[in-house]
Phi, psi and omega in degrees: 000143179300154183287157181294146179292140175284145179261122177293152176300149183288123180291149181294141174057029173248147178299125190298335181241027174267134187296128178223157179294139180295142184263124177075180179272153182298134177265153181287142177218181181291145182301146175284154175302146183297140178271149176288153182294141181234151171285181183296120180263145180214178177294358173249159181296133173220148181297140174268140181277067182259006178083353180252336179076003182259356185256139174237127185247134169242132179215128177208149177248142180228150173214129182055037177080005184249138176282123185246339183198151175233086183299151182274356179203169174295320180300315178294323176300316180298316182300308186294324179297322175300323184271002184247099175300141182052030178269164179223134177257137176237109186241129179240132177233147174237121182047061186288161175279164177298324180296318179297315177294322175298321178296319179294321181297319179292321183287318187249015177053049175284141181289144185295331180288319179293322179296318178299317178298317182295327181286319185274331180067197182056049182250156175280152176302132181200165177228118181228151179244128175238098181063241184265010187239135168265140175240118186239131176245131182233151172248108176275158181215152175213150184261128180260116187292315187300305179274357185050060179227161178255122180256127183254138175236166183237137182230128178248134182232126172259124180239115177242192183296322184220031179204153171227126178240129176241136180235116181258142171230099186120170183283331181261149355267170178277094183286343177297325178293325178293319180296315179298322180294318182289322180291337177279349180234074183303328181295319176292315180300329182292346179286350171101197183301329178301321178295320178295318178297322176299313182298323180292316179299316181298321181291321178296315182290321175299328176295344177284336185297315175296332179289318178299317179296318179295319181293322177299318177298318179298317180298319177299320178294319180297319179301320178294319178293326177301307184281351174271348178080031181291124182290344182267003190285331179299317179295319181293323178296316182297316181296317180294322179298321178297318180294324178290331175296319177294321179295318177298320177298333179278323186266325184300308179298331182296331179297307181295323178300314182293321176296320176294322180292323178295321178298320176292320177299317181291322184292320185262013173067038175293154184314134186294324179296320180293323176299319180293324177299319183292323177297322179296318176299319178295322177295320180295317184288329176295315174300314176301313178301323176292321177297319182294318177299321176297317181300316182297317180295318179297320178294324178295319178294317181297319180297321179294314180297318179298317177300320182294316180295321180294318179296318177299318180297318178294321177296320179295320178295318180295322178294321177295319178296319179296319177297317179296321177296321178296312179297324178295319178296322178297319179294321179296318179298319177298313180301316180294323180295314180291326176297321178291318177301314181286341179288328181299305176296331178296318180297315183294312181299322179297318182295311184279357176271357180286144187271061176260141180271331184267059175240110185303325184291341182293331181254010178278136184293329180260016182298315181297306177302323181298318180294321178294311180299321179300311180296319179293318181296319177293317179298315179297315178303313179296322180300313182290327178296312179294326180295317182297328180269011178059031174272343179230000000 
């Protein structure tokens, strides 16, 4: 494999990652680790032949904003970039293998911590500088209409003096569209890696707009479901709240990152037009972050209202059950009262209905009237007693 390109010393007071012509001829250095085999690479996504089927490679060389080559492998990209004065390489990987990242790290002097982050993914959005290279981590998002969910992807970007390397973890964002946009505007692409970084940031932030619209529609639907008493709305509120937490983690750090990037652009004299473009992206992401904060507050309020409505509904159900129980108790008291009243004559009649001969009342002339009066008296007495106690 050809030897690694020598890195010229950093010129004083020059932006460390602004594209500059290479100084001197390439010096020999230790060979880079062997790259894994790749299929034919072009400005569009193609599978890399790494034996895993999970990596997608984009590789293209540019000079003065014009696309001049589409190398077929990382090794070929390295060789052609060495041979192209004032050239810029734009390399894209999706879920790359460790061998691919190590090959890139050896060629472009990428810091091992940044390479480790790019390989493992699951990083927070951040902007870090390692020597002459900027390392940017972004969280892209897209709204899925069918399941009404927000899908998040992770993008790592290495920006150097004459190269841009993107490492994607997830479906978003579609960097092929960014590449086509930049190739259609050679004047912007001629500004170098900073312009590519701007275009990537712009694409990620623009991708938030459909998510914001979809979430707004979901919140409107949830508000309707809350007042309609949909039993599934609590689960939907919780799931959307979790997605908004993730969305906040994607947008909030990006506000500070863009302001830091703008300060760096201004400090190192980056093209003024590009600075204006970046300010526009910063305005958009600030607006998006504010919208996401508003969504979280709205969902919190909706959850509170829903909890109140659920509590009211539960109270109403408990009150209805209590009323039903009270009415049932009233009916039981009435039944018990009449049962007691009717039990009195039954008891008397049962006693005197027994076939005993030694019962004085059986031969008494007033025995029958006495029994009738006794039964009537007991029944009337019990009736007034139960009536006084509101049992009847």
